[in-house]
C-alpha positions in Angstrom: 43.5 329.3 4.0 42.5 325.9 2.7 41.1 323.1 4.8 43.6 321.0 6.7 44.4 317.6 5.2 42.7 315.9 8.2 39.3 317.0 6.8 39.8 315.1 3.6 39.8 311.4 2.8 43.1 309.7 3.6 43.9 308.7 -0.1 42.9 312.1 -1.5 44.8 314.0 1.2 48.0 312.1 0.5 47.7 312.7 -3.2 47.0 316.4 -2.8 50.1 317.1 -0.6 52.8 315.4 -2.8 55.6 318.0 -3.0 56.6 319.4 -6.3 60.4 320.1 -6.5 61.3 323.4 -8.1 65.0 324.4 -8.6 66.1 327.7 -7.1 67.0 330.2 -9.8 70.8 330.3 -10.3 71.5 327.4 -7.9 74.4 325.1 -8.6 73.5 322.0 -10.6 75.0 319.8 -7.9 72.8 321.4 -5.2 69.8 320.9 -7.4 70.6 317.2 -7.8 71.1 316.8 -4.1 67.7 318.5 -3.4 65.9 316.3 -5.9 67.4 313.2 -4.3 66.4 314.5 -0.8 62.7 315.1 -1.9 62.3 312.0 -4.0 59.1 310.4 -2.6 58.6 306.7 -3.1 55.0 306.7 -1.7 53.2 306.2 1.6 53.0 303.5 4.1 49.8 301.5 3.5 49.0 301.2 7.2 50.7 304.1 8.9 50.2 306.6 6.2 53.7 308.1 6.7 55.9 309.1 3.8 58.3 306.6 2.3 61.4 308.1 0.7 63.5 306.8 -2.1 66.7 307.3 -0.1 67.5 307.7 3.6 69.2 310.9 4.5 72.3 308.9 5.7 72.7 307.5 2.2 72.9 310.9 0.5 76.5 312.3 0.3 76.4 316.1 0.4 79.8 316.2 -1.4 81.2 318.8 1.1 78.3 321.3 0.9 77.4 320.8 4.5 76.3 318.3 7.2 72.6 319.4 7.4 71.1 317.7 4.4 67.8 319.6 4.6 69.7 322.9 4.4 71.8 321.8 1.5 68.5 320.7 -0.3 67.0 324.1 0.5 70.0 325.8 -1.1 69.2 324.1 -4.4 65.5 323.5 -4.6 62.1 324.3 -3.1 59.6 321.5 -2.3 56.2 323.2 -3.0 52.9 321.8 -1.9 50.1 323.0 -4.1 46.9 324.2 -2.4 48.5 324.6 1.0 49.5 328.0 2.4 52.2 328.9 4.9 51.0 329.1 8.5 52.9 332.4 9.0 53.0 334.4 5.8 50.0 332.9 4.0 52.0 332.3 0.8 52.6 329.1 -1.0 54.0 326.5 1.3 57.7 325.4 0.6 58.6 322.5 2.9 61.7 323.1 5.1 62.4 319.4 5.7 61.0 315.9 5.6 59.9 316.3 9.2 57.8 319.3 8.2 56.2 317.2 5.4 55.3 314.6 8.1 53.7 317.3 10.2 51.6 318.4 7.2 50.4 314.8 6.8 49.4 314.7 10.5 47.3 317.8 10.1 49.6 320.4 11.5 50.4 323.6 9.5 54.2 324.2 9.1 55.9 327.4 8.1 57.6 327.8 4.7 61.3 328.2 4.0 61.3 332.0 3.8 59.7 332.2 7.2 62.4 330.0 8.9 65.2 332.4 9.7 67.5 329.8 11.1 67.2 327.7 7.9 67.8 330.7 5.8 71.0 331.5 7.8 72.1 327.9 7.4 71.5 328.1 3.6 73.6 331.3 3.5 76.4 329.4 5.2 76.2 326.7 2.6 76.4 329.2 -0.1 79.1 331.4 1.5 82.3 332.0 -0.5 84.4 330.7 2.4 82.5 327.4 2.3 82.8 327.2 -1.4 86.6 327.7 -1.3 86.9 325.1 1.4 84.8 322.7 -0.6 86.9 323.2 -3.7 90.1 322.6 -1.8 88.6 319.5 -0.2 87.6 318.2 -3.7 91.1 318.8 -5.0 92.5 316.8 -2.1 90.1 314.0 -2.5 90.8 313.9 -6.3 94.5 313.8 -5.6 94.1 311.0 -3.0 91.8 309.1 -5.5 94.5 309.4 -8.2 97.2 308.1 -5.8 94.9 305.2 -4.8 94.2 304.3 -8.4 97.9 304.5 -9.2 98.7 302.3 -6.2 96.1 299.7 -7.3 97.6 299.6 -10.7 101.1 299.2 -9.2 99.8 296.3 -7.1 98.3 294.7 -10.1 101.6 295.0 -11.9 103.2 293.3 -9.0 100.7 290.4 -9.3 101.2 290.2 -13.0 105.0 290.2 -12.6 104.9 287.3 -10.1 102.6 285.3 -12.3 104.9 285.9 -15.3 108.1 285.1 -13.4 106.8 282.0 -11.7 104.4 280.1 -14.0 102.5 277.2 -12.4 104.3 274.6 -14.4 107.4 272.4 -13.9 109.5 271.2 -16.9 108.1 268.7 -19.4 106.6 265.5 -17.9 109.1 263.4 -19.7 111.8 264.8 -17.5 112.7 262.8 -14.4 111.4 264.0 -11.1 114.0 266.0 -9.1 116.1 264.6 -6.3 118.4 266.3 -3.9 120.3 265.8 -0.7 118.8 263.7 2.1 118.0 266.8 4.1 116.2 268.4 1.2 114.2 265.3 0.3 113.1 264.8 3.9 112.1 268.4 4.1 110.1 268.2 0.8 108.4 265.1 2.0 107.5 266.7 5.3 106.3 269.8 3.4 103.9 267.6 1.3 102.5 265.5 4.2 102.0 268.2 6.8 100.8 271.1 4.7 97.4 272.3 6.1 95.9 272.6 2.6 96.3 270.4 -0.5 95.9 273.0 -3.3 99.1 274.8 -2.5 101.7 275.1 0.2 101.6 278.5 1.9 102.5 280.4 5.0 105.0 277.8 6.1 106.4 280.0 8.8 103.0 280.0 10.7 102.1 276.4 10.5 100.7 274.9 13.7 103.1 272.0 13.2 106.5 273.6 12.4 108.4 272.3 9.4 111.7 272.2 11.2 112.2 272.3 15.0 114.5 275.3 14.7 112.4 278.2 13.3 115.5 279.9 12.0 116.2 277.0 9.7 112.9 277.0 7.9 113.6 279.9 5.5 117.0 278.4 4.5 115.5 275.0 4.0 112.8 276.4 1.7 115.4 278.2 -0.4 117.3 274.9 -0.7 114.2 273.1 -1.8 113.5 275.7 -4.5 117.1 275.5 -5.7 116.8 271.7 -5.9 113.6 272.1 -7.9 111.7 270.0 -5.4 109.2 272.8 -5.0 108.5 275.9 -7.0 107.1 279.3 -6.2 103.4 279.5 -7.0 102.1 282.4 -9.0 99.6 283.2 -6.3 102.4 284.2 -4.0 101.4 287.6 -2.4 103.4 290.6 -3.5 104.6 291.4 0.0 106.5 288.0 0.0 108.7 289.2 -2.9 111.6 291.7 -2.9 110.9 294.5 -5.4 112.8 297.4 -6.9 111.6 299.9 -6.0 110.8 298.4 -2.7 107.3 299.8 -2.5 104.8 302.1 -4.3 105.7 304.9 -1.9 109.4 304.6 -2.7 108.6 304.5 -6.4 106.4 307.6 -6.1 109.2 309.3 -4.2 111.7 308.4 -7.0 109.3 309.9 -9.5 109.2 313.1 -7.6 105.5 312.7 -6.9 104.6 312.5 -10.6 102.0 309.7 -10.9 102.6 309.3 -14.6 106.4 308.8 -14.0 106.1 306.1 -11.4 108.5 303.3 -12.4 106.8 299.8 -12.7 107.7 297.3 -10.0 110.6 295.0 -10.9 111.2 291.6 -9.3 114.7 291.1 -7.9 114.1 287.3 -7.5 114.6 287.7 -3.8 111.7 286.5 -1.7 110.6 285.7 1.9 110.5 281.9 1.9 108.1 281.6 4.9 105.5 283.9 3.2 105.6 282.6 -0.3 103.3 280.0 -1.8 104.6 276.8 -3.4 103.6 273.8 -5.5 105.3 270.5 -6.2 105.6 268.2 -9.2 102.9 265.6 -9.6 103.9 262.3 -8.0 106.7 263.8 -5.9 105.5 262.2 -2.7 105.8 258.6 -4.0 109.1 259.5 -5.7 110.6 260.9 -2.5 109.3 258.0 -0.4 111.1 255.6 -2.8 114.3 257.7 -2.9 114.4 257.8 0.9 114.2 254.0 1.3 117.2 253.1 3.5 117.9 249.9 1.6 118.4 251.9 -1.6 120.8 254.5 -0.2 124.5 254.9 -0.7 126.8 255.0 2.3 127.0 258.8 2.0 123.3 259.1 1.9 123.0 256.9 5.0 125.5 259.1 6.7 123.3 262.0 5.7 120.4 260.3 7.4 122.4 259.9 10.7 123.5 263.6 10.4 120.0 264.8 9.9 118.7 262.7 12.8 121.3 264.3 15.0 120.4 267.7 13.8 116.7 267.2 14.4 117.1 265.6 17.8 119.3 268.5 18.9 116.9 271.1 17.6 113.9 269.3 19.2 115.8 269.4 22.5 116.6 273.1 22.2 113.0 273.8 21.3 111.7 271.9 24.3 114.2 273.6 26.6 113.0 277.0 25.5 109.4 275.8 25.9 110.0 274.7 29.4 111.6 278.1 30.3 108.5 279.8 28.9 106.2 277.6 31.0 108.2 278.5 34.1 108.0 282.2 33.2 111.7 282.4 32.9 113.5 284.3 30.1 115.4 282.5 27.4 119.0 281.6 27.9 121.2 284.7 27.5 122.6 285.1 24.0 126.1 284.8 25.2 125.3 281.3 26.7 123.5 279.9 23.6 126.6 278.3 22.3 127.0 276.4 25.6 123.4 275.2 25.3 123.8 274.1 21.7 127.0 272.2 22.5 125.5 270.4 25.5 122.3 269.5 23.5 124.3 268.2 20.6 126.4 266.1 22.9 123.5 264.5 24.7 121.6 264.0 21.4 124.5 261.9 20.2 124.1 259.3 23.0 120.5 259.6 24.4 117.1 259.4 22.9 114.9 262.5 22.8 112.5 261.3 25.6 115.4 261.2 28.0 116.6 264.7 26.8 113.1 265.9 27.6 113.4 264.5 31.1 116.8 266.3 31.8 115.4 269.6 30.4 112.3 269.2 32.6 114.3 268.6 35.7 116.5 271.6 35.5 113.8 274.0 34.5 111.5 272.8 37.3 114.4 273.4 39.7 114.8 276.9 38.3 111.0 277.6 38.6 111.0 276.4 42.2 113.9 278.7 43.0 112.1 281.6 41.5 109.1 281.0 43.7 111.3 280.7 46.8 113.2 283.8 46.0 111.1 286.3 44.0 113.9 288.9 44.1 116.3 286.6 42.2 117.3 287.6 38.7 115.2 285.6 36.2 118.1 285.7 33.7 120.5 284.3 36.3 118.0 281.4 37.0 117.8 280.6 33.3 121.6 280.5 33.2 121.7 278.3 36.3 119.3 275.9 34.6 121.8 275.7 31.7 124.6 275.0 34.1 122.7 272.2 35.7 121.8 270.8 32.3 125.4 270.7 31.3 126.2 268.7 34.4 123.4 266.2 33.7 124.6 265.9 30.1 128.1 265.1 31.1 126.9 262.4 33.4 124.6 261.0 30.7 127.6 260.8 28.4 130.0 259.4 31.0 127.6 256.9 32.5 125.8 255.0 29.8 124.2 252.8 32.5 122.5 255.8 34.1 118.8 255.2 33.8 116.7 258.2 32.8 113.0 257.7 32.5 112.1 258.7 29.0 109.2 261.1 28.5 106.5 260.4 26.0 105.3 263.1 23.6 104.2 266.2 25.5 100.6 267.1 25.1 100.2 270.4 23.2 103.9 270.3 22.1 104.2 268.0 19.2 107.3 267.2 17.2 108.2 269.1 14.0 107.1 267.8 10.7 110.6 266.9 9.5 111.2 265.0 12.8 108.0 263.0 12.4 108.7 262.3 8.7 112.3 261.1 9.3 111.5 258.8 12.2 108.0 257.6 11.3 108.1 257.5 7.5 111.8 257.0 6.6 113.2 255.1 9.6 110.0 253.6 11.0 111.2 254.2 14.5 109.7 256.1 17.4 111.5 259.5 17.7 111.2 259.8 21.5 112.6 256.4 22.2 115.3 256.1 19.5 118.8 257.3 20.0 121.4 258.0 17.4 123.1 254.6 17.9 119.8 252.8 17.2 119.5 254.9 14.0 122.9 253.8 12.9 122.1 250.2 13.8 118.9 250.2 11.8 120.4 251.4 8.6 121.5 248.4 6.4 124.8 248.3 4.5 125.0 250.5 1.5 123.5 248.9 -1.7 126.0 250.9 -3.8 128.8 253.3 -3.2 130.1 256.2 -5.2 132.7 254.7 -7.6 136.2 256.0 -7.3 136.6 256.0 -11.2 140.1 254.6 -10.8 141.5 257.7 -9.1 144.3 256.9 -6.6 143.7 259.1 -3.6 147.3 259.2 -2.5 148.7 260.9 -5.6 145.7 263.3 -5.5 146.5 264.4 -1.9 150.2 264.6 -2.8 149.3 266.9 -5.7 147.3 269.0 -3.4 150.4 270.0 -1.5 151.4 272.2 -4.5 147.9 273.7 -5.0 146.4 275.9 -2.3 142.9 275.6 -3.8 143.3 271.8 -3.8 144.5 272.0 -0.2 141.4 274.0 0.7 139.1 271.4 -1.0 140.8 268.6 1.0 140.3 270.6 4.2 136.7 271.2 3.5 136.0 267.6 2.5 137.3 266.5 5.9 135.2 268.8 8.0 131.4 269.2 8.5 131.6 272.8 9.9 130.3 274.4 6.7 126.9 274.2 5.0 126.3 273.9 1.3 123.3 276.2 1.5 125.5 279.1 2.5 127.6 278.8 -0.6 124.6 278.6 -2.9 123.2 281.7 -1.2 126.4 283.6 -1.9 126.3 282.5 -5.6 122.6 283.5 -5.9 123.4 286.9 -4.3 126.3 287.5 -6.7 124.1 286.5 -9.6 121.3 288.9 -8.7 123.2 291.8 -7.0 126.0 292.2 -9.5 123.7 291.9 -12.5 121.6 294.7 -11.2 124.4 297.0 -10.1 126.4 299.7 -11.7 129.7 297.8 -11.8 130.4 297.0 -15.5 132.3 293.8 -14.8 129.6 292.8 -12.3 127.5 291.4 -15.2 130.4 289.1 -16.1 130.6 287.9 -12.5 126.8 287.5 -12.4 126.9 285.3 -15.5 129.7 283.2 -14.2 127.8 282.7 -10.9 124.8 281.5 -12.8 126.9 278.9 -14.6 128.3 277.7 -11.3 124.7 277.3 -9.9 123.7 275.4 -13.0 126.8 273.1 -12.5 125.6 272.4 -8.9 122.1 271.6 -10.0 123.5 269.0 -12.4 125.9 267.4 -10.0 123.9 267.4 -6.7 121.5 264.6 -7.6 124.4 262.3 -8.5 127.1 263.1 -5.8 125.2 265.0 -3.1 125.0 268.7 -2.4 128.3 268.9 -0.4 130.4 267.2 -3.0 128.7 269.4 -5.7 129.7 272.5 -3.8 133.3 271.4 -3.6 133.2 270.8 -7.4 131.8 274.3 -7.9 134.6 275.8 -5.8 137.2 273.9 -7.8 135.6 275.0 -11.1 136.1 278.6 -10.3 139.7 278.1 -11.3 138.5 277.6 -14.9 136.7 281.0 -15.1 139.4 283.2 -16.5 137.6 286.3 -17.8 139.6 289.4 -16.7 137.8 291.9 -14.5 138.7 295.1 -12.7 138.3 295.3 -8.9 139.3 298.8 -8.0 142.7 299.3 -9.4 143.5 295.6 -9.5 143.1 293.1 -12.3 142.0 289.6 -11.5 140.0 286.7 -13.1 136.3 286.4 -12.6 136.6 282.9 -11.0 139.2 284.1 -8.5 136.9 286.9 -7.4 134.0 284.5 -7.0 136.2 282.0 -5.1 137.3 284.7 -2.7 133.6 285.4 -1.9 132.9 281.7 -1.4 136.0 281.1 0.8 134.9 284.0 3.1 131.8 281.9 3.9 133.3 278.5 3.9 136.3 279.3 6.0 135.5 282.6 7.9 138.6 282.2 10.2 141.0 283.1 7.3 141.2 286.1 5.0 139.0 285.7 2.0 142.0 286.2 -0.3 144.6 284.3 1.7 144.2 281.0 -0.2 143.9 282.8 -3.5 147.1 284.8 -3.0 148.9 281.6 -2.0 147.6 279.9 -5.1 148.8 282.7 -7.3 152.2 282.6 -5.7 152.4 278.8 -6.1 151.6 279.1 -9.8 154.2 281.7 -10.2 156.8 279.4 -8.6 155.8 276.5 -11.0 155.8 278.8 -14.1 158.8 278.0 -16.4 161.6 280.5 -16.2 
């Protein structure tokens, strides 16, 4: 047996014991590669003299051969140390592990691989057919998962490419005038610009710290209306999960393809999207353009009426929002769903005659009383206490309406509960009035007389109304023009749904209906800036009478415009049958037809 390394000089000893890696005869090439990586020596520590390896054992992936890396390495290679014999058998020393090599450097005499029965048994387990079969199965599963992951990544990239292609980051030519819309839409767009957390793009509107609209349920519809009015546009960076796809997801597409990755259909945009998750951008100069368009002195009488209606909407929604906030502070549940209509009615009534600060006071009073009752009687139903707070609020509202001289100390802005962006924009930027101290009467008093009015174009309203008596569709238009119970956005949503759904469906005549719906939407876009969104919707409904392309609905034949009108009537006047007016119109025409 040779002298121990401790008897040599330090440098010579280290150089003499560098292991030489020799592949095991017949070993798998992958095992040989793993063994070479395991025994790759980078050098020695200059002060400690310990071995420094090229890779840590934790960095070496055994690729399913086993968890004990030194046994996997022994199954592929032998690390021989020339001039050093095994302490047991006296043969050439083959190192069992890196720890054994460190022992050799410290002067101890380790045993070789062939003398380590436990290591040999572990190597046999690594090389056993059962382990090989298990490893191959694991590799197949990993390969399949990797293929699915790569296909999913390609599908996601196709989604991003589709969004970028469908929504380019450009508005129409600069020579075209900046868009306008209804008063509500323009105030919403101005608030969107001035309260967006970032200046590069408008995103995640639904999670803003300052809500865009005091009623969270209105934000999505408002954003859709802004997109329709071209006041904002969807940004190509919009995340794919904000869009509606067909197929709905990669998993659905894979299922439709029967698991065949090569047959997965590409994602297709349906042009539906989640407005609160999408990203948006606006035309350059829109802020100054909207500020000018919203100057009260330049508005028509209809636009000033729109300002008053919007102020009432926002004050009502702010009151409802504060009422819900106060219930949450008092640890009381929201008002029961079947009582929400009562709360909205009461809030709308008081918002028409009292400023928001006084409404805050009334809401605070009744919720404080309910909270005190909950403390005095812990067994009381919390839902009943919330309902009782509503009943008290209704009483206060009635008194506030009946007794204008009743003094209610107005609250100032509540710390940590600021007003919504649209409320701030309307009162501070458009009206230049404090929102918590201004009532609806003051808003009406601040608005000057209309600078211009929509011309009548020489039409005599009396004959027009008389003519409506013989035309059910005209009667419906007169009825709708005299009531504010319907919303233009609902009609536009129906047309957009018809345009998309029928065009993508299997109904042959649906493509005709989809094309006609697109034309009606284009008509609304042209008319809305001039006459307002509500008047434009009435014009669209009236124009359905001119769409005469025959279509089949089941076993019945009808005109495309009549079918679309039925869908719109179902939204505008839900208390009548969708076909009631149309059937009356058909009968009226038959009566007027020459015999």
